ZATISE-108738 format. One record per residue (C-alpha): chain; x, y, z. Coordinates in steps of 0.001 Angstrom, whole numbers. Layout:
BEGIN
{A, {X, Y, Z}},
...
//
This chain:
BEGIN
{A, {88807, 129100, 26874}},
{A, {89135, 132779, 26164}},
{A, {91547, 135183, 26999}},
{A, {90229, 138051, 30064}},
{A, {91782, 140408, 31552}},
{A, {91632, 141249, 35182}},
{A, {90107, 144831, 34222}},
{A, {87347, 142832, 32633}},
{A, {86889, 141097, 35251}},
{A, {86477, 143337, 37259}},
{A, {84009, 145393, 35136}},
{A, {81973, 142046, 34993}},
{A, {81712, 141732, 38312}},
{A, {80791, 145067, 39515}},
{A, {78542, 145068, 37028}},
{A, {76522, 142126, 38754}},
{A, {77301, 143687, 41871}},
{A, {79709, 141754, 42786}},
{A, {82727, 142803, 45345}},
{A, {85972, 141315, 46140}},
{A, {87871, 142627, 49240}},
{A, {91639, 141034, 50445}},
{A, {91226, 140725, 54122}},
{A, {95458, 140684, 54835}},
{A, {94860, 137565, 57502}},
{A, {98034, 135929, 58862}},
{A, {96593, 132505, 60254}},
{A, {93164, 131099, 59721}},
{A, {91566, 128527, 62531}},
{A, {88857, 126889, 62004}},
{A, {87206, 124829, 65929}},
{A, {85442, 121869, 65243}},
{A, {84126, 120061, 67903}},
{A, {86714, 117788, 68378}},
{A, {89734, 119755, 66770}},
{A, {90760, 122303, 64635}},
{A, {91935, 123314, 61068}},
{A, {94762, 125469, 61413}},
{A, {95426, 127477, 57731}},
{A, {99107, 128712, 57585}},
{A, {100049, 131516, 55079}},
{A, {96166, 131847, 53991}},
{A, {95334, 134390, 51547}},
{A, {91378, 135240, 52489}},
{A, {88785, 137473, 50014}},
{A, {86146, 138597, 51043}},
{A, {83263, 138277, 48466}},
{A, {79838, 139991, 48887}},
{A, {77182, 139056, 46266}},
{A, {73413, 140119, 46470}},
{A, {74063, 141055, 50292}},
{A, {75454, 137868, 50834}},
{A, {78695, 137184, 52120}},
{A, {81634, 134637, 51987}},
{A, {85424, 133640, 52531}},
{A, {87345, 132239, 50330}},
{A, {90289, 130196, 52351}},
{A, {93189, 129421, 50881}},
{A, {97003, 127992, 52524}},
{A, {98531, 125219, 53819}},
{A, {96238, 123453, 55904}},
{A, {96842, 121203, 59740}},
{A, {94716, 119102, 61413}},
{A, {95173, 119539, 64993}},
{A, {93484, 117992, 68182}},
{A, {91231, 120416, 70842}},
{A, {93886, 120766, 73653}},
{A, {91636, 120803, 76721}},
{A, {91991, 123704, 79250}},
{A, {94217, 126070, 77155}},
{A, {94481, 129444, 78931}},
{A, {93942, 132747, 76276}},
{A, {96750, 134295, 77920}},
{A, {100298, 132984, 78914}},
{A, {102357, 133843, 82460}},
{A, {103677, 136996, 81058}},
{A, {100288, 138359, 80288}},
{A, {100042, 137541, 84016}},
{A, {103242, 139075, 85297}},
{A, {102190, 142367, 82423}},
{A, {98766, 143085, 83881}},
{A, {99798, 142674, 87617}},
{A, {103166, 145511, 86805}},
{A, {100166, 147343, 85404}},
{A, {97234, 147346, 87517}},
{A, {99540, 147283, 90381}},
{A, {97786, 143979, 91452}},
{A, {99189, 140786, 92899}},
{A, {99518, 137462, 89940}},
{A, {96930, 135775, 90961}},
{A, {94071, 139169, 90625}},
{A, {95694, 139618, 87511}},
{A, {95100, 135851, 86181}},
{A, {91543, 135962, 87353}},
{A, {90720, 139267, 85104}},
{A, {92853, 137678, 82178}},
{A, {90331, 134578, 82618}},
{A, {87398, 136854, 83612}},
{A, {88145, 138893, 79926}},
{A, {89629, 135895, 77619}},
{A, {93144, 136870, 77640}},
{A, {92233, 140562, 76909}},
{A, {95315, 142583, 78414}},
{A, {93687, 146013, 77807}},
{A, {90475, 144983, 79136}},
{A, {91817, 143000, 82296}},
{A, {93872, 146333, 82847}},
{A, {91474, 148222, 82843}},
{A, {89366, 146263, 84995}},
{A, {91951, 146588, 87433}},
{A, {92788, 150590, 87934}},
{A, {89552, 151757, 87240}},
{A, {87046, 152543, 89780}},
{A, {84414, 150239, 90870}},
{A, {81148, 152684, 89086}},
{A, {77830, 152800, 91356}},
//
């Protein structure tokens, strides 16, 4: 194999219209119908070539079964939304369910006046 520097590789990639971008991911989860693949400490690179984007993911892979009925939020999230929106916990829980666990969206829905 011929020795090639990173500078030469980058120059060649640019000539070919290839673009590479590092994505600072903390965790990658690939959900399959019956399980999910968790990638811990991932290195994720987005490569664009001829208008097509692909992701290259490397890291420590772990397979685990899907856990049914996991909510996308915790009881602490429910308490936070209830406190910030000045509502009871059941109302906060319902808002979190409707927003898939998005705390900010749940609080906004509960505190903004209804628009006609």
